[in-house]
LODREN-129098 format. One line per 4 residues: number of its first residue (from 1); their letters; for each residue x negated, y negated, z negated of C-alpha. Coordinates in nm, 2 decimals, decimal comma. Layout:
<sites>
NUM = A = X:Y:Z  ...
</sites>
This chain:
<sites>
1 = KKFY = 0,00:0,00:0,00  -0,28:-0,24:-0,09  -0,46:-0,17:0,24  -0,14:-0,23:0,44
5 = RDNE = -0,06:-0,55:0,24  -0,41:-0,69:0,30  -0,46:-0,58:0,66  -0,11:-0,56:0,83
9 = AKID = -0,19:-0,82:1,09  -0,51:-0,64:1,20  -0,35:-0,29:1,25  -0,26:-0,23:1,62
13 = CYDV = -0,26:0,15:1,63  0,11:0,18:1,56  0,40:-0,03:1,43  0,32:-0,07:1,06
17 = SKFY = 0,67:-0,16:0,97  0,77:0,20:1,03  0,54:0,32:0,76  0,53:0,02:0,52
21 = DKHT = 0,79:-0,23:0,40  0,60:-0,55:0,32  0,91:-0,72:0,15  0,93:-0,45:-0,12
25 = NTLT = 0,56:-0,34:-0,10  0,67:0,02:-0,06  0,57:0,31:0,17  0,86:0,43:0,38
29 = PLFY = 1,00:0,78:0,40  0,84:0,80:0,75  0,50:0,74:0,59  0,54:1,04:0,36
33 = QGDR = 0,65:1,25:0,65  0,34:1,15:0,84  0,12:1,20:0,53  0,25:1,56:0,49
37 = GIRE = 0,20:1,61:0,86  -0,17:1,51:0,87  -0,23:1,74:0,57  -0,06:2,03:0,74
41 = SGFD = -0,29:1,98:1,04  -0,59:2,05:0,81  -0,76:1,72:0,93  -0,68:1,51:0,63
45 = LCNR = -0,78:1,24:0,65  -0,90:1,10:0,97  -0,79:0,80:1,19  -0,73:1,02:1,49
49 = FGIF = -0,35:0,94:1,46  -0,40:0,58:1,34  -0,47:0,45:0,99  -0,41:0,73:0,74
53 = GVDI = -0,32:0,97:1,03  0,05:0,92:0,96  0,15:0,87:1,32  0,07:1,24:1,38
57 = INYA = 0,44:1,32:1,38  0,47:1,14:1,72  0,19:1,34:1,88  0,16:1,68:2,05
61 = PVCL = -0,19:1,76:1,92  -0,46:1,95:2,12  -0,55:2,16:1,82  -0,21:2,30:1,73
65 = NSFL = -0,11:2,37:2,09  -0,44:2,54:2,16  -0,39:2,76:1,86  -0,04:2,85:1,98
69 = FKIG = -0,17:2,93:2,33  -0,44:3,16:2,17  -0,17:3,35:1,98  0,02:3,41:2,29
73 = SSGI = -0,27:3,51:2,51  -0,55:3,67:2,30  -0,62:4,04:2,32  -0,48:4,20:2,01
77 = NAEY = -0,62:4,53:1,90  -0,29:4,71:1,82  -0,47:5,01:1,66  -0,62:4,80:1,39
81 = GVLF = -0,37:4,51:1,38  -0,63:4,23:1,38  -0,70:3,94:1,61  -1,04:4,01:1,75
85 = CLLD = -1,14:3,74:1,99  -1,52:3,77:1,97  -1,56:3,90:2,32  -1,35:3,60:2,45
89 = RCVL = -1,57:3,35:2,27  -1,92:3,47:2,37  -2,12:3,51:2,68  -2,40:3,75:2,77
93 = SPST = -2,74:3,60:2,81  -3,04:3,70:3,01  -3,26:3,63:2,71  -3,42:3,90:2,48
97 = MDGL = -3,08:3,94:2,33  -2,93:4,06:2,66  -2,66:4,31:2,60  -2,52:4,16:2,29
101 = VFSA = -2,17:4,01:2,27  -2,31:3,70:2,09  -2,45:3,41:2,28  -2,82:3,37:2,29
105 = ERVD = -2,79:3,02:2,13  -2,61:3,15:1,82  -2,84:3,44:1,78  -3,16:3,23:1,83
109 = RIRK = -3,05:2,99:1,55  -3,00:3,25:1,29  -3,31:3,45:1,40  -3,52:3,14:1,36
113 = HIKE = -3,37:3,08:1,01  -3,45:3,44:0,91  -3,80:3,43:1,04  -3,87:3,10:0,86
117 = TWGL = -3,72:3,21:0,53  -3,90:3,55:0,48  -4,19:3,34:0,34  -3,96:3,16:0,10
121 = LTRS = -3,85:3,50:-0,04  -4,20:3,65:-0,05  -4,38:3,68:-0,39  -4,75:3,76:-0,42
125 = HSNL = -5,06:3,68:-0,64  -5,07:3,33:-0,48  -4,72:3,24:-0,62  -4,73:3,47:-0,92
129 = IKAI = -4,59:3,21:-1,16  -4,28:3,18:-0,94  -4,25:3,56:-0,94  -4,28:3,59:-1,32
133 = TDPK = -4,00:3,34:-1,37  -3,68:3,53:-1,43  -3,35:3,33:-1,36  -3,15:3,60:-1,53
137 = MKND = -3,30:3,56:-1,87  -3,32:3,27:-2,12  -3,65:3,10:-2,13  -3,83:3,15:-2,46
141 = ESHK = -3,99:2,81:-2,52  -4,18:2,94:-2,83  -4,43:3,11:-2,60  -4,68:2,90:-2,40
145 = TLPL = -4,78:3,18:-2,17  -4,58:3,39:-1,93  -4,58:3,77:-1,97  -4,70:4,00:-1,69
149 = YISD = -4,70:4,37:-1,78  -4,93:4,64:-1,64  -4,93:5,01:-1,67  -5,13:5,18:-1,94
153 = LEDK = -5,32:5,34:-1,65  -5,42:5,01:-1,51  -5,75:4,83:-1,60  -5,66:4,49:-1,75
157 = EDVI = -5,99:4,33:-1,64  -5,94:4,44:-1,28  -5,60:4,28:-1,28  -5,73:3,96:-1,42
161 = KRIS = -6,00:3,95:-1,16  -5,74:4,01:-0,88  -5,50:3,74:-0,98  -5,77:3,48:-1,09
165 = QYVD = -5,85:3,42:-0,72  -5,50:3,26:-0,69  -5,38:3,14:-1,03  -5,51:3,03:-1,37
169 = ASSI = -5,50:3,36:-1,55  -5,51:3,18:-1,89  -5,15:3,08:-1,83  -5,04:3,44:-1,81
173 = DILK = -5,03:3,69:-2,09  -5,13:4,03:-1,94  -4,99:4,31:-2,16  -4,96:4,69:-2,13
177 = ISQI = -4,61:4,84:-2,10  -4,67:5,02:-2,43  -4,68:4,67:-2,59  -4,35:4,53:-2,48
181 = SRHG = -4,23:4,26:-2,72  -4,05:4,03:-2,48  -3,93:4,12:-2,13  -4,14:4,02:-1,82
185 = LLYL = -4,25:4,11:-1,47  -4,41:4,44:-1,39  -4,73:4,40:-1,19  -4,74:4,51:-0,83
189 = PNPF = -5,06:4,49:-0,61  -4,90:4,38:-0,28  -4,68:4,09:-0,17  -4,31:4,17:-0,16
193 = VVPG = -3,98:4,02:-0,05  -3,72:3,95:-0,32  -3,34:3,95:-0,24  -3,30:3,58:-0,33
197 = GRFN = -3,13:3,36:-0,59  -3,13:3,50:-0,94  -3,28:3,83:-0,81  -3,64:3,72:-0,82
201 = EMYN = -3,82:4,06:-0,82  -3,87:4,36:-0,59  -3,55:4,57:-0,60  -3,54:4,94:-0,51
205 = WDSY = -3,27:5,00:-0,26  -3,25:4,64:-0,15  -3,61:4,67:-0,03  -3,53:4,95:0,21
209 = FIIL = -3,30:4,73:0,41  -3,54:4,44:0,38  -3,82:4,66:0,51  -3,61:4,74:0,82
213 = GLID = -3,56:4,37:0,88  -3,93:4,29:0,84  -4,02:4,56:1,09  -3,76:4,42:1,33
217 = DGEI = -3,91:4,08:1,29  -4,27:4,19:1,34  -4,38:4,16:0,97  -4,53:4,50:0,97
221 = ELAK = -4,81:4,44:0,71  -4,56:4,30:0,46  -4,32:4,59:0,51  -4,61:4,84:0,48
225 = GMVE = -4,73:4,67:0,15  -4,38:4,70:0,00  -4,37:5,07:0,07  -4,71:5,10:-0,09
229 = NFKY = -4,57:4,91:-0,39  -4,31:5,18:-0,42  -4,59:5,44:-0,44  -4,77:5,23:-0,70
233 = EIEH = -4,45:5,21:-0,92  -4,42:5,59:-0,91  -4,78:5,65:-1,00  -4,80:5,38:-1,27
237 = YGTI = -4,44:5,34:-1,40  -4,31:5,69:-1,35  -4,04:5,60:-1,09  -3,94:5,34:-0,84
241 = CNAN = -3,77:5,11:-1,09  -3,44:4,94:-1,04  -3,67:4,64:-0,99  -4,01:4,54:-1,13
245 = RTYY = -3,90:4,39:-1,47  -3,96:4,57:-1,80  -3,59:4,60:-1,87  -3,56:4,81:-1,56
249 = LSRS = -3,82:5,07:-1,66  -3,56:5,32:-1,78  -3,37:5,34:-1,46  -3,41:5,36:-1,08
253 = QPPL = -3,17:5,30:-0,79  -3,04:5,50:-0,49  -3,35:5,69:-0,36  -3,44:5,57:-0,01
257 = YTQS = -3,81:5,61:-0,05  -3,87:5,86:0,23  -3,66:5,66:0,47  -3,87:5,35:0,39
261 = ILAV = -4,20:5,54:0,45  -4,08:5,68:0,78  -3,95:5,34:0,90  -4,31:5,20:0,86
265 = YQVT = -4,47:5,52:1,01  -4,26:5,49:1,32  -4,44:5,17:1,41  -4,79:5,24:1,27
269 = KDEK = -4,82:5,61:1,36  -5,08:5,64:1,09  -5,07:6,01:0,99  -5,33:5,98:0,71
273 = WLAS = -5,13:5,70:0,56  -4,81:5,91:0,59  -4,98:6,21:0,43  -5,10:6,00:0,13
277 = FLPS = -4,73:5,96:0,02  -4,65:6,32:-0,03  -4,75:6,35:-0,40  -4,54:6,04:-0,49
281 = IREY = -4,25:6,17:-0,29  -4,26:6,50:-0,48  -4,27:6,31:-0,81  -3,99:6,08:-0,72
285 = YSYF = -3,78:6,37:-0,60  -3,84:6,54:-0,93  -3,73:6,23:-1,12  -3,38:6,27:-0,97
289 = TSEP = -3,37:6,65:-0,98  -3,47:6,71:-1,34  -3,30:6,60:-1,67  -3,13:6,37:-1,74
293 = HLIK = -3,03:6,34:-1,38  -3,00:6,71:-1,32  -2,65:6,83:-1,41  -2,69:7,12:-1,66
297 = LGKE = -2,40:7,36:-1,64  -2,30:7,67:-1,83  -2,17:7,68:-2,19  -2,22:7,36:-2,38
301 = KGQG = -2,11:7,22:-2,71  -1,74:7,28:-2,73  -1,72:7,34:-2,36  -1,60:7,65:-2,17
305 = SDTV = -1,79:7,80:-1,88  -1,82:7,57:-1,58  -1,75:7,66:-1,22  -2,09:7,79:-1,15
309 = EGDE = -2,39:7,88:-1,36  -2,66:7,61:-1,41  -2,93:7,78:-1,21  -2,70:7,78:-0,90
313 = FFLS = -2,57:7,43:-0,95  -2,84:7,17:-0,90  -2,65:6,87:-0,80  -2,76:6,54:-0,97
317 = RYLT = -2,59:6,25:-1,14  -2,68:5,90:-1,24  -2,79:5,90:-1,61  -3,08:5,70:-1,74
321 = KGEG = -3,30:5,73:-2,05  -3,22:5,38:-2,17  -2,99:5,31:-2,46  -2,78:5,02:-2,57
325 = PCPE = -2,68:4,70:-2,38  -2,88:4,61:-2,07  -3,08:4,29:-2,16  -3,03:4,12:-1,83
329 = VESE = -2,65:4,18:-1,86  -2,63:4,06:-2,22  -2,80:3,73:-2,12  -2,52:3,65:-1,88
333 = IDEK = -2,26:3,41:-2,02  -1,93:3,33:-1,84  -1,76:2,99:-1,84  -1,58:3,08:-2,17
337 = GNTY = -1,91:3,16:-2,34  -1,86:3,54:-2,34  -2,09:3,81:-2,23  -1,98:4,10:-2,00
341 = YENA = -1,98:4,33:-2,30  -1,76:4,10:-2,50  -1,51:4,08:-2,21  -1,52:4,46:-2,18
345 = KKFY = -1,42:4,50:-2,55  -1,14:4,25:-2,51  -1,01:4,44:-2,20  -1,02:4,77:-2,39
349 = RDNE = -0,85:4,62:-2,69  -0,57:4,47:-2,48  -0,52:4,75:-2,24  -0,62:5,08:-2,41
353 = AKID = -0,27:5,23:-2,38  -0,26:5,17:-2,01  -0,59:5,33:-1,92  -0,55:5,69:-1,80
357 = CYDV = -0,87:5,73:-1,59  -1,06:5,87:-1,89  -1,05:5,91:-2,26  -1,11:5,55:-2,38
361 = SKFY = -1,21:5,66:-2,73  -1,54:5,80:-2,59  -1,64:5,45:-2,47  -1,46:5,22:-2,71
365 = DKHT = -1,39:5,24:-3,09  -1,07:5,04:-3,15  -1,11:5,06:-3,53  -1,44:4,87:-3,53
369 = NTLT = -1,39:4,69:-3,19  -1,72:4,82:-3,06  -1,85:4,98:-2,75  -1,99:5,33:-2,81
373 = PLFY = -2,34:5,45:-2,72  -2,17:5,65:-2,44  -2,03:5,33:-2,29  -2,39:5,19:-2,27
377 = QGDR = -2,51:5,51:-2,11  -2,24:5,49:-1,85  -2,30:5,12:-1,80  -2,67:5,19:-1,73
381 = GIRE = -2,57:5,48:-1,50  -2,33:5,27:-1,28  -2,61:5,01:-1,25  -2,86:5,27:-1,15
385 = SGFD = -2,61:5,38:-0,88  -2,63:5,04:-0,72  -2,25:5,01:-0,72  -2,22:4,77:-1,01
389 = LCNR = -1,94:4,72:-1,06  -1,65:4,92:-0,91  -1,37:5,13:-1,05  -1,48:5,44:-0,86
393 = FGIF = -1,56:5,61:-1,19  -1,28:5,46:-1,39  -1,27:5,11:-1,56  -1,62:4,96:-1,57
397 = GVDI = -1,75:5,27:-1,39  -1,88:5,41:-1,72  -1,75:5,76:-1,66  -2,01:5,80:-1,39
401 = INYA = -2,23:6,01:-1,62  -1,97:6,30:-1,58  -1,98:6,30:-1,20  -2,18:6,46:-0,92
405 = PVCL = -2,16:6,16:-0,69  -2,14:6,19:-0,31  -2,39:5,91:-0,27  -2,68:6,04:-0,48
409 = NSFL = -2,66:6,40:-0,36  -2,64:6,29:0,00  -2,95:6,08:-0,05  -3,13:6,38:-0,21
413 = FKIE = -3,03:6,60:0,08  -3,19:6,34:0,31  -3,51:6,35:0,11  -3,52:6,73:0,13
417 = QDVC = -3,48:6,70:0,51  -3,74:6,42:0,53  -4,00:6,62:0,34  -3,97:6,91:0,58
421 = YIIE = -4,00:6,67:0,87  -4,30:6,49:0,73  -4,50:6,81:0,65  -4,42:6,98:0,98
425 = LLLD = -4,51:6,66:1,17  -4,85:6,65:0,98  -4,92:7,02:1,04  -4,84:6,97:1,42
429 = LSVK = -5,09:6,68:1,42  -5,35:6,90:1,24  -5,35:6,67:0,93  -5,44:6,85:0,61
433 = VETS = -5,15:6,87:0,37  -5,25:6,91:0,00  -5,01:7,11:-0,21  -5,07:7,25:-0,55
437 = AFVD = -4,73:7,40:-0,65  -4,71:7,63:-0,34  -4,93:7,88:-0,17  -4,94:7,66:0,14
441 = AREE = -4,76:7,37:0,31  -4,53:7,61:0,51  -4,40:7,76:0,18  -4,33:7,41:0,05
445 = VNWF = -4,13:7,34:0,37  -3,93:7,65:0,32  -3,86:7,56:-0,05  -3,73:7,21:0,04
449 = RNRG = -3,53:7,35:0,33  -3,37:7,61:0,11  -3,29:7,34:-0,15  -3,13:7,12:0,12
453 = NKRK = -2,92:7,41:0,25  -2,80:7,49:-0,10  -2,73:7,13:-0,18  -2,53:7,10:0,15
457 = ELIN = -2,33:7,41:0,05  -2,25:7,27:-0,30  -2,15:6,93:-0,16  -1,92:7,09:0,09
461 = KFLW = -1,78:7,32:-0,18  -1,72:7,08:-0,46  -1,71:6,73:-0,31  -1,53:6,79:0,02
465 = DEES = -1,15:6,77:0,04  -1,02:6,93:0,35  -0,66:6,80:0,31  -0,75:6,43:0,30
469 = GMYF = -1,06:6,47:0,52  -1,28:6,29:0,28  -1,57:6,35:0,04  -1,50:6,26:-0,32
473 = DYNF = -1,71:6,25:-0,64  -1,69:6,56:-0,85  -1,62:6,55:-1,22  -1,81:6,85:-1,35
477 = RTHK = -1,64:6,83:-1,70  -1,28:6,85:-1,57  -1,38:7,05:-1,25  -1,18:6,80:-1,04
481 = QNKY = -1,26:6,56:-0,76  -1,18:6,19:-0,83  -0,96:6,09:-0,53  -1,08:5,73:-0,54
485 = EFAT = -1,14:5,65:-0,17  -1,48:5,49:-0,13  -1,72:5,40:0,15  -1,96:5,67:0,03
489 = TFLP = -1,74:5,93:0,20  -1,94:5,84:0,51  -2,28:5,92:0,35  -2,27:6,29:0,43
493 = LWAG = -2,24:6,19:0,79  -2,53:5,95:0,75  -2,74:6,23:0,60  -2,63:6,47:0,87
497 = LASP = -2,49:6,74:0,63  -2,12:6,72:0,76  -2,00:6,96:1,03  -1,86:6,81:1,35
501 = HQAE = -1,51:6,91:1,22  -1,57:6,73:0,89  -1,71:6,43:1,06  -1,41:6,40:1,29
505 = KVVQ = -1,17:6,42:0,99  -1,37:6,15:0,80  -1,37:5,92:1,10  -0,99:5,96:1,12
509 = NLSR = -0,98:5,78:0,78  -1,19:5,48:0,91  -0,88:5,26:0,94  -0,84:5,29:0,56
513 = LEAP = -1,16:5,09:0,51  -1,21:4,89:0,83  -1,16:4,52:0,80  -1,18:4,21:1,02
517 = GGVF = -1,54:4,17:0,91  -1,67:4,52:0,89  -1,58:4,79:0,63  -1,46:4,75:0,28
521 = TSPY = -1,63:4,95:0,00  -1,28:5,07:-0,11  -0,92:5,00:-0,02  -0,85:4,89:-0,38
525 = VTGC = -0,84:4,53:-0,51  -0,97:4,55:-0,87  -1,16:4,23:-0,92  -1,49:4,43:-0,90
529 = QWDK = -1,75:4,31:-0,65  -1,80:4,66:-0,51  -1,43:4,71:-0,43  -1,20:4,54:-0,17
533 = PYGW = -1,22:4,28:-0,02  -1,60:4,27:-0,03  -1,84:4,40:0,23  -2,20:4,49:0,15
537 = APLQ = -2,49:4,52:0,40  -2,62:4,86:0,30  -2,28:5,03:0,35  -2,23:4,86:0,68
541 = LIFV = -2,55:5,00:0,81  -2,48:5,35:0,66  -2,14:5,34:0,83  -2,28:5,25:1,17
545 = QALH = -2,56:5,51:1,15  -2,32:5,77:1,03  -2,08:5,71:1,32  -2,37:5,70:1,56
549 = NYSF = -2,51:6,04:1,43  -2,19:6,21:1,54  -2,14:6,02:1,87  -1,86:5,79:1,75
553 = TEQA = -2,04:5,51:1,94  -1,74:5,29:2,01  -1,65:5,27:1,64  -2,01:5,21:1,54
557 = NRIA = -2,05:4,93:1,79  -1,73:4,77:1,67  -1,83:4,77:1,30  -2,18:4,64:1,37
561 = TKFC = -2,03:4,36:1,59  -1,77:4,26:1,32  -2,03:4,24:1,05  -2,27:4,04:1,26
565 = KIIL = -1,98:3,80:1,35  -1,89:3,73:0,99  -2,26:3,66:0,90  -2,29:3,43:1,20
569 = DCFE = -1,97:3,25:1,13  -2,07:3,19:0,76  -2,42:3,08:0,86  -2,28:2,83:1,11
573 = DTGC = -2,04:2,69:0,85  -2,28:2,67:0,56  -2,64:2,71:0,69  -2,68:3,00:0,44
577 = IVEK = -2,71:3,38:0,44  -2,55:3,52:0,13  -2,55:3,85:-0,07  -2,20:3,97:0,01
581 = YNLE = -1,90:3,88:0,21  -1,52:3,87:0,16  -1,43:4,06:0,48  -1,09:3,89:0,49
585 = GKDI = -1,24:3,54:0,45  -1,54:3,35:0,32  -1,45:3,27:-0,04  -1,58:3,50:-0,31
589 = SVKW = -1,40:3,54:-0,65  -1,53:3,82:-0,87  -1,39:3,91:-1,21  -1,61:4,20:-1,30
593 = GYIT = -1,98:4,19:-1,23  -2,18:3,88:-1,18  -1,96:3,61:-1,04  -2,22:3,43:-0,82
597 = NEIG = -2,28:3,50:-0,45  -2,66:3,46:-0,42  -2,82:3,28:-0,13  -3,12:3,45:0,05
601 = FGWI = -3,04:3,72:0,12  -3,28:4,00:0,19  -3,07:4,29:0,28  -2,82:4,09:0,48
605 = KGVF = -3,11:3,97:0,70  -3,24:4,32:0,74  -2,91:4,47:0,84  -2,83:4,18:1,07
609 = LEFL = -3,15:4,23:1,26  -3,10:4,61:1,27  -2,75:4,56:1,41  -2,88:4,32:1,68
613 = NYLR = -3,13:4,59:1,79  -2,87:4,86:1,77  -2,61:4,67:1,98  -2,87:4,59:2,24
617 = HSKQ = -2,99:4,95:2,27  -2,63:5,07:2,27  -2,54:4,84:2,55  -2,85:4,95:2,75
621 = EAA = -2,77:5,32:2,70  -2,41:5,26:2,81  -2,53:5,09:3,13
</sites>
């Protein structure tokens, strides 16, 4: 009103009297109609339709009528019920990206960004202070030095000598892992790429997808060094840790070690380098196939006999040696000042009677309002699985400790196959294979092959459901499958253990998980970040590789294209690559799990580059 009053004589874009009554100093009903119209357009405010945009009601706008034309003329994929206009929007290019459905200009922009930002995510001795800093934990100002932990097997003076070339070692307190008094970074000898944001360390399964991206981008030495860091962790810390922080020492993550090694070997063809990894592969395999990960069956305390005897049932589970709350989780405070564990107690207290997915009393004591030791075991287990958090194993995922999961046992089957491949490859190349537990390398191959065959048999016996055509996690306490549909049903196809019949039945369920932007982790909206509507890079790649393995090329190409599109669209809107995507839109709202969507982001970059290569090769093969 003030603007109209002061400037009426200068306004010539429309008849002001229709929108403003100067005698009563009031806005007319027509003004409010126009004001609502400009807001409905989404372009509020702009002067495209005159001052305040209120004359919009007298226009046939380009935008609205173009949208309506698009609705009437676009190709609609009736099978999936989504408007998929990507092929209409993009053109093929004769550039190095020839064969992709994305324009070269779009791809070149994001590829340049990825190439330039690997360095920002790289940690090494030269920026060790940056690596030691932990955004997840509160800064303890009582200490003037930053803690860096080394293995008891490592020589402290050697480490000081190595890092002193780059930083002032006096600002760093180098301690042995047997002396942990405050949490800190675990030393690694080679540079590594972190995921980004609050994740400022080298993560286990994130790194596999990062390594793939580094190889695609020509960063071979960096990728090779990260695989060697994996070996160093096994040799010095007993496993590949969840990540290289002291609070992760008691747990690992999904085992993709052999796949990481082979990815680098495929470009270096260094057989001696490959052979050097066999001892650490055996040790890491043993980590997941011995207690506490190995499921021990037979008669237990108060239990009857299980389905098969323990010696015949060697499937594994996620169960760590750690106890109590996870320090990095306990340090997270929400907007109300509560920790995740405090919110979990409140949820149990308010909803105990409604929870029927497990016996709540095992995880929560309502009389004392406390979480039990078993809750914390389960909490650590779901975090080791990499799927933190989802409701796949009940509320908060804590019942995971009673399951033989599809994912872990598929990964272990893949390791068993990979070991056979590596040893046979080395023998064919006349490379000496050292083995101490077997008469010779051939006997070791036979042992791993037999283990793989038996694991495949057990997975198909206990985890496969013929009626639904899906693989489900198996509760070895109740002897029942948990019919919680999840993206891991495609992992047996990724590992190559499903029969063609099983693969076809699984693929028939693809529509249960397929989304406009790729594939959901599950069809259930729970408020957990590893359930619908979110999409995660590792599962997108696993889906595409699984489909490709069984010649479902059209479906594989479609999913790869969809996920690339949502990454591109988000990047063009924000200039960022983020950790996870809402496959039905771009906003992220998580209730359970950490609520942020971190920028970086390592495994998104890796999978995006993998998909670009895959789509290009797929197009060339089709031609």
